[in-house]
N, CA, C and O atoms as CSV, one atom per row, in Angstrom:
chain,resi,resn,atom,element,x,y,z
A,1,UNK,N,N,24.660,46.754,-48.865
A,1,UNK,CA,C,24.168,47.749,-48.007
A,1,UNK,C,C,24.112,49.054,-48.477
A,1,UNK,O,O,23.684,50.003,-47.820
A,2,UNK,N,N,24.731,49.133,-50.108
A,2,UNK,CA,C,24.115,50.356,-50.478
A,2,UNK,C,C,22.589,50.590,-50.824
A,2,UNK,O,O,21.742,49.853,-51.328
A,3,UNK,N,N,22.564,51.688,-50.435
A,3,UNK,CA,C,20.721,51.969,-50.996
A,3,UNK,C,C,20.213,53.228,-51.744
A,3,UNK,O,O,20.152,54.233,-51.036
A,4,UNK,N,N,19.862,53.358,-52.950
A,4,UNK,CA,C,19.823,54.486,-53.383
A,4,UNK,C,C,17.897,54.261,-53.515
A,4,UNK,O,O,17.191,53.301,-53.823
A,5,UNK,N,N,17.609,55.688,-53.103
A,5,UNK,CA,C,16.313,55.809,-53.844
A,5,UNK,C,C,16.370,57.394,-54.662
A,5,UNK,O,O,16.837,58.451,-54.239
A,6,UNK,N,N,15.717,57.093,-55.959
A,6,UNK,CA,C,15.357,58.044,-56.458
A,6,UNK,C,C,13.881,58.362,-56.755
A,6,UNK,O,O,13.004,57.685,-57.292
A,7,UNK,N,N,13.881,59.756,-56.174
A,7,UNK,CA,C,12.533,60.450,-56.746
A,7,UNK,C,C,12.438,61.490,-57.854
A,7,UNK,O,O,13.108,62.495,-57.616
A,8,UNK,N,N,11.730,61.502,-59.077
A,8,UNK,CA,C,11.368,62.109,-59.851
A,8,UNK,C,C,10.156,62.579,-60.415
A,8,UNK,O,O,9.239,61.758,-60.422
A,9,UNK,N,N,9.903,63.825,-60.942
A,9,UNK,CA,C,8.750,64.203,-61.248
A,9,UNK,C,C,8.591,63.782,-62.973
A,9,UNK,O,O,7.812,64.212,-63.825
A,10,UNK,N,N,9.616,62.827,-63.042
A,10,UNK,CA,C,9.483,62.517,-64.834
A,10,UNK,C,C,8.525,61.110,-64.840
A,10,UNK,O,O,8.840,60.250,-64.017
A,11,UNK,N,N,7.740,60.929,-65.448
A,11,UNK,CA,C,7.033,59.927,-65.853
A,11,UNK,C,C,7.725,59.080,-66.222
A,11,UNK,O,O,8.465,59.322,-67.175
A,12,UNK,N,N,7.739,57.582,-65.513
A,12,UNK,CA,C,8.403,56.468,-65.672
A,12,UNK,C,C,7.508,55.196,-66.297
A,12,UNK,O,O,6.605,54.703,-65.621
A,13,UNK,N,N,7.782,54.772,-67.456
A,13,UNK,CA,C,6.823,53.633,-67.925
A,13,UNK,C,C,7.293,52.458,-67.312
A,13,UNK,O,O,8.474,52.282,-67.009
A,14,UNK,N,N,5.964,51.279,-67.038
A,14,UNK,CA,C,6.305,50.067,-66.625
A,14,UNK,C,C,7.367,49.478,-67.195
A,14,UNK,O,O,8.151,48.724,-66.618
A,15,UNK,N,N,7.413,49.882,-68.568
A,15,UNK,CA,C,8.792,49.157,-69.217
A,15,UNK,C,C,10.083,49.511,-69.072
A,15,UNK,O,O,11.065,48.788,-69.235
A,16,UNK,N,N,10.048,50.773,-68.725
A,16,UNK,CA,C,11.473,51.415,-68.518
A,16,UNK,C,C,11.990,50.853,-66.605
A,16,UNK,O,O,13.108,50.953,-66.099
A,17,UNK,N,N,10.887,50.374,-66.050
A,17,UNK,CA,C,11.302,50.264,-64.621
A,17,UNK,C,C,12.672,49.348,-64.173
A,17,UNK,O,O,13.693,49.688,-63.575
A,18,UNK,N,N,12.238,48.036,-64.729
A,18,UNK,CA,C,13.364,47.176,-64.564
A,18,UNK,C,C,14.574,47.500,-65.527
A,18,UNK,O,O,15.485,46.811,-65.068
A,19,UNK,N,N,15.055,48.177,-66.605
A,19,UNK,CA,C,16.054,48.526,-66.807
A,19,UNK,C,C,16.701,49.570,-65.928
A,19,UNK,O,O,17.814,49.428,-65.421
A,20,UNK,N,N,15.881,50.691,-65.775
A,20,UNK,CA,C,16.459,51.609,-65.007
A,20,UNK,C,C,17.350,50.891,-63.198
A,20,UNK,O,O,18.443,50.914,-62.634
A,21,UNK,N,N,16.105,50.411,-63.014
A,21,UNK,CA,C,16.236,49.413,-61.535
A,21,UNK,C,C,18.085,48.760,-61.871
A,21,UNK,O,O,19.085,48.922,-61.172
A,22,UNK,N,N,17.967,48.209,-62.861
A,22,UNK,CA,C,19.177,47.318,-63.047
A,22,UNK,C,C,20.428,48.375,-63.127
A,22,UNK,O,O,21.456,48.394,-62.450
A,23,UNK,N,N,20.066,49.106,-64.009
A,23,UNK,CA,C,21.140,50.141,-64.128
A,23,UNK,C,C,21.570,50.818,-63.245
A,23,UNK,O,O,22.791,50.942,-63.337
A,24,UNK,N,N,21.193,51.256,-62.528
A,24,UNK,CA,C,21.549,51.901,-61.055
A,24,UNK,C,C,21.560,50.694,-60.233
A,24,UNK,O,O,21.313,51.443,-59.287
A,25,UNK,N,N,21.607,49.647,-59.742
A,25,UNK,CA,C,22.243,48.583,-59.461
A,25,UNK,C,C,23.442,48.397,-59.731
A,25,UNK,O,O,24.349,48.350,-58.900
A,26,UNK,N,N,23.546,48.281,-60.858
A,26,UNK,CA,C,25.142,48.231,-61.323
A,26,UNK,C,C,25.915,49.276,-61.294
A,26,UNK,O,O,27.101,49.053,-61.534
A,27,UNK,N,N,25.532,50.616,-61.019
A,27,UNK,CA,C,26.041,51.744,-61.028
A,27,UNK,C,C,26.551,51.549,-59.628
A,27,UNK,O,O,27.778,51.591,-59.541
A,28,UNK,N,N,25.903,51.350,-58.538
A,28,UNK,CA,C,26.389,51.368,-57.508
A,28,UNK,C,C,27.282,50.018,-57.412
A,28,UNK,O,O,28.349,50.340,-56.889
A,29,UNK,N,N,27.270,49.039,-57.624
A,29,UNK,CA,C,28.437,47.641,-57.658
A,29,UNK,C,C,29.435,48.521,-57.676
A,29,UNK,O,O,30.156,48.819,-56.723
A,30,UNK,N,N,29.485,49.046,-59.044
A,30,UNK,CA,C,30.539,49.547,-59.738
A,30,UNK,C,C,31.442,50.990,-58.924
A,30,UNK,O,O,32.654,51.210,-58.916
A,31,UNK,N,N,30.388,51.734,-58.340
A,31,UNK,CA,C,31.157,52.760,-57.643
A,31,UNK,C,C,31.095,52.478,-56.352
A,31,UNK,O,O,31.141,53.597,-55.841
A,32,UNK,N,N,31.014,51.654,-55.438
A,32,UNK,CA,C,31.012,51.206,-54.128
A,32,UNK,C,C,31.786,49.699,-53.746
A,32,UNK,O,O,32.158,49.251,-52.662
A,33,UNK,N,N,31.848,49.173,-55.044
A,33,UNK,CA,C,32.812,48.007,-54.802
A,33,UNK,C,C,32.020,47.013,-53.851
A,33,UNK,O,O,32.642,46.111,-53.288
A,34,UNK,N,N,30.723,47.162,-53.676
A,34,UNK,CA,C,30.110,46.190,-52.712
A,34,UNK,C,C,29.103,44.803,-53.662
A,34,UNK,O,O,28.346,45.135,-54.574
A,35,UNK,N,N,29.233,43.666,-53.350
A,35,UNK,CA,C,28.666,42.909,-53.845
A,35,UNK,C,C,26.748,43.711,-54.164
A,35,UNK,O,O,26.118,44.540,-53.507
A,36,UNK,N,N,26.441,43.042,-55.289
A,36,UNK,CA,C,25.348,43.224,-55.788
A,36,UNK,C,C,24.166,42.540,-54.565
A,36,UNK,O,O,23.310,43.271,-54.066
A,37,UNK,N,N,24.245,41.563,-54.324
A,37,UNK,CA,C,23.590,40.852,-53.195
A,37,UNK,C,C,23.269,41.727,-52.407
A,37,UNK,O,O,22.050,41.649,-52.256
A,38,UNK,N,N,23.729,42.609,-51.752
A,38,UNK,CA,C,23.415,43.995,-50.648
A,38,UNK,C,C,23.020,45.052,-51.650
A,38,UNK,O,O,22.800,45.985,-50.878
A,39,UNK,N,N,22.863,45.367,-52.459
A,39,UNK,CA,C,22.788,46.556,-53.163
A,39,UNK,C,C,20.871,46.665,-53.170
A,39,UNK,O,O,20.153,45.728,-53.520
A,40,UNK,N,N,20.497,47.664,-52.824
A,40,UNK,CA,C,18.974,48.226,-53.260
A,40,UNK,C,C,19.052,48.941,-53.595
A,40,UNK,O,O,20.019,49.673,-53.382
A,41,UNK,N,N,17.715,49.333,-54.643
A,41,UNK,CA,C,17.434,50.452,-55.250
A,41,UNK,C,C,15.992,50.627,-55.521
A,41,UNK,O,O,15.356,49.774,-56.140
A,42,UNK,N,N,15.344,51.962,-54.969
A,42,UNK,CA,C,14.142,52.116,-54.780
A,42,UNK,C,C,13.863,53.330,-56.124
A,42,UNK,O,O,14.795,54.121,-56.272
A,43,UNK,N,N,12.761,53.484,-56.992
A,43,UNK,CA,C,12.408,54.083,-57.672
A,43,UNK,C,C,11.467,54.614,-57.983
A,43,UNK,O,O,10.668,53.796,-58.439
A,44,UNK,N,N,10.864,56.217,-57.990
A,44,UNK,CA,C,9.705,56.670,-57.592
A,44,UNK,C,C,9.506,58.030,-58.636
A,44,UNK,O,O,9.931,59.158,-58.382
A,45,UNK,N,N,8.618,57.559,-60.093
A,45,UNK,CA,C,8.527,58.570,-60.890
A,45,UNK,C,C,7.134,59.428,-60.429
A,45,UNK,O,O,6.462,59.204,-59.422
A,46,UNK,N,N,6.890,60.500,-61.481
A,46,UNK,CA,C,5.669,61.136,-61.653
A,46,UNK,C,C,5.368,61.533,-60.593
A,46,UNK,O,O,4.207,61.416,-60.200
A,47,UNK,N,N,6.304,62.095,-59.861
A,47,UNK,CA,C,6.106,62.271,-58.294
A,47,UNK,C,C,5.645,64.283,-58.763
A,47,UNK,O,O,6.047,64.830,-59.790
A,48,UNK,N,N,4.921,64.849,-57.878
A,48,UNK,CA,C,4.781,66.417,-57.972
A,48,UNK,C,C,5.649,66.796,-57.013
A,48,UNK,O,O,5.504,66.566,-55.813
A,49,UNK,N,N,7.078,67.711,-57.807
A,49,UNK,CA,C,7.873,68.625,-57.317
A,49,UNK,C,C,8.276,69.895,-57.921
A,49,UNK,O,O,7.929,70.394,-58.992
A,50,UNK,N,N,8.881,70.215,-57.240
A,50,UNK,CA,C,9.616,71.818,-57.352
A,50,UNK,C,C,10.807,72.148,-57.308
A,50,UNK,O,O,11.181,72.506,-56.192
A,51,UNK,N,N,11.673,72.167,-58.237
A,51,UNK,CA,C,13.060,72.744,-57.862
A,51,UNK,C,C,13.215,73.830,-58.197
A,51,UNK,O,O,12.735,74.028,-59.313
A,52,UNK,N,N,13.812,74.925,-57.625
A,52,UNK,CA,C,14.422,76.561,-57.950
A,52,UNK,C,C,13.096,77.191,-58.756
A,52,UNK,O,O,13.229,77.877,-59.769
A,53,UNK,N,N,11.843,76.873,-58.184
A,53,UNK,CA,C,10.474,77.777,-58.538
A,53,UNK,C,C,9.883,76.977,-59.859
A,53,UNK,O,O,8.762,77.178,-60.328
A,54,UNK,N,N,10.601,76.275,-60.238
A,54,UNK,CA,C,9.924,75.565,-61.347
A,54,UNK,C,C,9.883,74.038,-61.509
A,54,UNK,O,O,10.731,73.481,-60.811
A,55,UNK,N,N,9.093,73.185,-62.272
A,55,UNK,CA,C,8.572,72.074,-62.311
A,55,UNK,C,C,9.399,71.496,-63.481
A,55,UNK,O,O,9.030,70.337,-63.670
A,56,UNK,N,N,10.064,71.744,-64.064
A,56,UNK,CA,C,10.745,70.861,-65.054
A,56,UNK,C,C,11.614,70.033,-64.667
A,56,UNK,O,O,12.403,70.235,-63.744
A,57,UNK,N,N,11.545,69.103,-65.294
A,57,UNK,CA,C,12.283,67.753,-65.072
A,57,UNK,C,C,13.452,68.000,-64.089
A,57,UNK,O,O,14.337,68.854,-64.144
A,58,UNK,N,N,13.199,66.913,-63.066
A,58,UNK,CA,C,13.865,67.159,-61.834
A,58,UNK,C,C,14.189,66.056,-60.962
A,58,UNK,O,O,13.247,65.264,-60.990
A,59,UNK,N,N,14.860,65.769,-60.409
A,59,UNK,CA,C,15.247,64.587,-59.399
A,59,UNK,C,C,15.989,64.683,-58.001
A,59,UNK,O,O,16.873,65.538,-57.960
A,60,UNK,N,N,15.769,63.936,-56.839
A,60,UNK,CA,C,16.050,63.662,-55.721
A,60,UNK,C,C,16.397,62.284,-55.684
A,60,UNK,O,O,15.754,61.306,-56.066
A,61,UNK,N,N,17.685,62.381,-55.085
A,61,UNK,CA,C,18.573,60.961,-54.774
A,61,UNK,C,C,18.789,60.782,-53.671
A,61,UNK,O,O,19.221,61.892,-53.362
A,62,UNK,N,N,18.831,60.047,-52.555
A,62,UNK,CA,C,19.303,59.882,-51.434
A,62,UNK,C,C,19.941,58.012,-51.629
A,62,UNK,O,O,19.365,56.989,-51.998
A,63,UNK,N,N,21.524,58.326,-51.118
A,63,UNK,CA,C,22.365,57.107,-51.570
A,63,UNK,C,C,22.954,56.990,-50.178
A,63,UNK,O,O,23.314,57.922,-49.459
A,64,UNK,N,N,22.985,55.977,-49.975
A,64,UNK,CA,C,23.415,55.573,-48.312
A,64,UNK,C,C,24.418,54.394,-48.429
A,64,UNK,O,O,24.110,53.419,-49.115
A,65,UNK,N,N,25.668,54.454,-47.749
A,65,UNK,CA,C,26.342,53.326,-47.530
A,65,UNK,C,C,27.028,52.939,-46.405
A,65,UNK,O,O,26.970,53.879,-45.612
A,66,UNK,N,N,27.706,51.936,-45.899
A,66,UNK,CA,C,28.711,52.178,-44.997
A,66,UNK,C,C,30.018,52.048,-45.690
A,66,UNK,O,O,30.329,51.272,-46.593
A,67,UNK,N,N,30.830,53.100,-44.997
A,67,UNK,CA,C,31.870,53.645,-45.966
A,67,UNK,C,C,31.993,54.593,-46.786
A,67,UNK,O,O,33.078,55.033,-47.167
A,68,UNK,N,N,31.014,54.952,-47.096
A,68,UNK,CA,C,30.844,55.650,-48.558
A,68,UNK,C,C,31.744,57.096,-47.835
A,68,UNK,O,O,31.515,57.646,-46.758
A,69,UNK,N,N,32.570,57.355,-48.637
A,69,UNK,CA,C,33.580,58.645,-48.767
A,69,UNK,C,C,33.403,59.419,-49.561
A,69,UNK,O,O,32.577,59.210,-50.449
A,70,UNK,N,N,34.331,60.892,-49.476
A,70,UNK,CA,C,33.996,62.145,-50.067
A,70,UNK,C,C,33.961,61.815,-51.339
A,70,UNK,O,O,32.910,61.994,-51.954
A,71,UNK,N,N,35.071,61.280,-51.979
A,71,UNK,CA,C,35.615,60.903,-53.470
A,71,UNK,C,C,34.442,59.778,-53.879
A,71,UNK,O,O,33.653,60.170,-54.739
A,72,UNK,N,N,34.267,58.611,-53.431
A,72,UNK,CA,C,32.939,58.090,-53.585
A,72,UNK,C,C,32.114,58.654,-54.087
A,72,UNK,O,O,31.884,58.503,-55.287
A,73,UNK,N,N,31.246,59.681,-53.118
A,73,UNK,CA,C,30.326,60.405,-52.943
A,73,UNK,C,C,30.369,61.298,-54.851
A,73,UNK,O,O,29.530,61.144,-55.740
A,74,UNK,N,N,31.543,62.094,-54.891
A,74,UNK,CA,C,31.967,63.133,-56.163
A,74,UNK,C,C,31.198,61.883,-57.024
A,74,UNK,O,O,30.024,61.930,-57.390
A,75,UNK,N,N,32.029,60.884,-57.232
A,75,UNK,CA,C,32.259,60.141,-58.656
A,75,UNK,C,C,31.054,59.275,-58.701
A,75,UNK,O,O,30.739,58.763,-59.775
A,76,UNK,N,N,30.186,59.016,-57.374
A,76,UNK,CA,C,28.558,58.635,-57.396
A,76,UNK,C,C,27.794,59.366,-58.215
A,76,UNK,O,O,26.973,58.971,-59.043
A,77,UNK,N,N,28.257,60.953,-57.808
A,77,UNK,CA,C,27.445,62.215,-58.084
A,77,UNK,C,C,27.255,62.282,-59.678
A,77,UNK,O,O,26.293,62.384,-60.439
A,78,UNK,N,N,28.520,62.184,-59.794
A,78,UNK,CA,C,28.850,62.542,-61.732
A,78,UNK,C,C,28.177,60.919,-62.574
A,78,UNK,O,O,27.921,60.814,-63.774
A,79,UNK,N,N,28.037,59.917,-61.604
A,79,UNK,CA,C,27.703,58.381,-62.393
A,79,UNK,C,C,26.070,58.780,-62.634
A,79,UNK,O,O,25.461,58.946,-63.692
A,80,UNK,N,N,25.624,58.863,-61.284
A,80,UNK,CA,C,24.082,59.407,-61.041
A,80,UNK,C,C,23.420,60.807,-62.032
A,80,UNK,O,O,22.404,60.892,-62.723
A,81,UNK,N,N,24.128,61.440,-61.830
A,81,UNK,CA,C,23.771,62.736,-63.512
A,81,UNK,C,C,23.655,62.329,-64.600
A,81,UNK,O,O,22.803,62.673,-65.419
A,82,UNK,N,N,24.850,61.226,-64.785
A,82,UNK,CA,C,24.923,60.742,-66.326
A,82,UNK,C,C,23.675,60.243,-66.734
A,82,UNK,O,O,22.870,60.453,-67.642
A,83,UNK,N,N,23.832,59.233,-65.388
A,83,UNK,CA,C,22.455,57.713,-65.956
A,83,UNK,C,C,21.042,58.745,-66.276
A,83,UNK,O,O,20.252,58.573,-67.204
A,84,UNK,N,N,20.986,59.752,-65.321
A,84,UNK,CA,C,19.776,60.373,-65.044
A,84,UNK,C,C,19.444,60.945,-66.560
A,84,UNK,O,O,18.552,60.487,-67.273
A,85,UNK,N,N,20.329,62.033,-66.920
A,85,UNK,CA,C,20.507,62.673,-68.110
A,85,UNK,C,C,20.589,61.733,-69.560
A,85,UNK,O,O,20.141,62.185,-70.614
A,86,UNK,N,N,21.264,60.270,-69.464
A,86,UNK,CA,C,20.895,60.185,-70.516
A,86,UNK,C,C,19.702,59.004,-70.430
A,86,UNK,O,O,19.625,58.469,-71.536
A,87,UNK,N,N,18.985,58.568,-69.715
A,87,UNK,CA,C,18.019,57.839,-69.358
A,87,UNK,C,C,16.610,58.593,-69.417
A,87,UNK,O,O,15.729,58.205,-70.185
A,88,UNK,N,N,16.510,59.239,-68.917
A,88,UNK,CA,C,15.377,60.520,-68.047
A,88,UNK,C,C,15.387,61.761,-68.936
A,88,UNK,O,O,14.286,62.088,-69.378
A,89,UNK,N,N,16.249,62.373,-69.213
A,89,UNK,CA,C,16.591,63.721,-69.909
A,89,UNK,C,C,16.635,64.738,-68.956
A,89,UNK,O,O,16.251,65.892,-69.149
A,90,UNK,N,N,17.226,64.184,-67.666
A,90,UNK,CA,C,16.894,65.010,-66.505
A,90,UNK,C,C,18.480,65.957,-66.493
A,90,UNK,O,O,19.545,65.341,-66.447
A,91,UNK,N,N,18.440,67.471,-66.540
A,91,UNK,CA,C,19.603,67.961,-66.528
A,91,UNK,C,C,20.475,67.836,-65.098
A,91,UNK,O,O,19.838,68.050,-64.067
A,92,UNK,N,N,21.731,67.539,-64.995
A,92,UNK,CA,C,22.705,67.525,-64.209
A,92,UNK,C,C,22.309,68.901,-62.952
A,92,UNK,O,O,22.543,68.898,-61.743
A,93,UNK,N,N,21.818,69.699,-63.580
A,93,UNK,CA,C,21.665,71.094,-62.728
A,93,UNK,C,C,20.547,70.874,-61.746
A,93,UNK,O,O,20.502,71.466,-60.668
A,94,UNK,N,N,19.405,69.773,-62.257
A,94,UNK,CA,C,18.086,69.536,-62.004
A,94,UNK,C,C,18.215,68.551,-60.912
A,94,UNK,O,O,17.099,68.098,-60.659
A,95,UNK,N,N,19.091,68.064,-60.202
A,95,UNK,CA,C,19.668,66.986,-59.791
A,95,UNK,C,C,20.240,67.406,-58.254
A,95,UNK,O,O,21.280,68.052,-58.132
A,96,UNK,N,N,19.384,66.932,-57.027
A,96,UNK,CA,C,20.097,66.887,-55.738
A,96,UNK,C,C,20.423,65.609,-55.345
A,96,UNK,O,O,19.575,64.762,-55.627
A,97,UNK,N,N,21.525,65.187,-54.710
A,97,UNK,CA,C,21.653,63.971,-54.373
A,97,UNK,C,C,22.263,64.170,-52.802
A,97,UNK,O,O,23.264,64.840,-52.546
A,98,UNK,N,N,21.491,63.485,-51.866
A,98,UNK,CA,C,22.068,63.288,-50.202
A,98,UNK,C,C,22.362,62.047,-49.931
A,98,UNK,O,O,21.623,61.098,-49.669
A,99,UNK,N,N,23.867,62.149,-50.042
A,99,UNK,CA,C,25.177,60.857,-49.527
A,99,UNK,C,C,24.675,61.039,-47.811
A,99,UNK,O,O,24.323,62.022,-47.157
A,100,UNK,N,N,24.859,59.410,-47.439
A,100,UNK,CA,C,25.220,59.393,-46.042
A,100,UNK,C,C,26.313,58.329,-45.770
A,100,UNK,O,O,26.548,57.537,-46.683
A,101,UNK,N,N,26.793,58.258,-44.967
A,101,UNK,CA,C,27.836,57.025,-44.862
A,101,UNK,C,C,27.126,56.399,-43.401
A,101,UNK,O,O,26.511,57.048,-42.554
A,102,UNK,N,N,27.296,55.558,-43.405
A,102,UNK,CA,C,26.403,55.106,-42.413
A,102,UNK,C,C,27.158,53.921,-41.698
A,102,UNK,O,O,27.532,52.966,-42.378
A,103,UNK,N,N,27.399,53.963,-40.294
A,103,UNK,CA,C,28.405,53.270,-39.413
A,103,UNK,C,C,27.687,51.468,-39.532
A,103,UNK,O,O,26.480,51.240,-39.450
A,104,UNK,N,N,28.588,50.556,-39.701
A,104,UNK,CA,C,28.062,48.977,-39.746
A,104,UNK,C,C,27.399,48.810,-38.749
A,104,UNK,O,O,26.343,48.190,-38.875
A,105,UNK,N,N,27.778,49.281,-37.494
A,105,UNK,CA,C,26.432,48.764,-36.017
A,105,UNK,C,C,25.239,49.431,-36.597
A,105,UNK,O,O,24.244,48.774,-36.295
A,106,UNK,N,N,24.921,50.541,-37.355
A,106,UNK,CA,C,23.563,51.094,-37.608
A,106,UNK,C,C,22.805,50.589,-38.772
A,106,UNK,O,O,21.732,51.113,-39.070
A,107,UNK,N,N,23.314,49.563,-39.475
A,107,UNK,CA,C,22.902,48.991,-40.427
A,107,UNK,C,C,22.182,47.603,-40.370
A,107,UNK,O,O,22.630,46.633,-40.982
A,108,UNK,N,N,21.223,47.559,-39.725
A,108,UNK,CA,C,20.801,46.254,-39.996
A,108,UNK,C,C,20.288,45.184,-40.854
A,108,UNK,O,O,19.636,45.439,-41.866
A,109,UNK,N,N,20.525,44.162,-40.530
A,109,UNK,CA,C,20.122,43.010,-41.961
A,109,UNK,C,C,20.162,41.614,-41.609
A,109,UNK,O,O,21.119,41.201,-40.954
A,110,UNK,N,N,19.466,41.031,-41.877
A,110,UNK,CA,C,19.172,39.659,-41.424
A,110,UNK,C,C,19.349,39.358,-40.137
A,110,UNK,O,O,20.154,38.522,-39.727
A,111,UNK,N,N,18.526,40.099,-39.383
A,111,UNK,CA,C,18.151,40.070,-38.101
A,111,UNK,C,C,19.259,40.698,-37.286
A,111,UNK,O,O,19.087,40.781,-36.070
A,112,UNK,N,N,20.367,41.144,-37.822
A,112,UNK,CA,C,21.289,41.804,-37.194
A,112,UNK,C,C,21.947,43.084,-37.630
A,112,UNK,O,O,21.258,43.849,-38.304
A,113,UNK,N,N,23.094,43.400,-37.364
A,113,UNK,CA,C,23.710,44.463,-38.241
A,113,UNK,C,C,25.011,44.025,-38.893
A,113,UNK,O,O,25.420,42.886,-38.672
A,114,UNK,N,N,25.633,44.784,-39.619
A,114,UNK,CA,C,27.017,44.360,-40.304
A,114,UNK,C,C,28.026,44.864,-39.367
A,114,UNK,O,O,29.204,44.588,-39.597
A,115,UNK,N,N,27.750,45.498,-38.443
A,115,UNK,CA,C,29.020,45.805,-37.357
A,115,UNK,C,C,29.177,44.613,-36.208
A,115,UNK,O,O,30.055,44.695,-35.349
């Protein structure tokens, strides 16, 4: 049930995509403790974006999960920013991340919900 949607203005080659998707999936598994079979990652690169009046490399991420706590969000923020810096050369100060803790009753899967 962890879901990470990452949008950036950095061009991502077709060769980079599988590696990045896997890296972010593994990051969510490690940080949330949820099985990978429930992890979903979406990656969109080369988008027209502006942050702080400039179009230098930047990213916006949405990270949603059941039972996501404040300490997990802080740790995830550091890990996501570190991966973005190392793989796409995006500075942490050019990244916004929106975290959402979704109640199990409002997260649907397999024709039902987790609640």
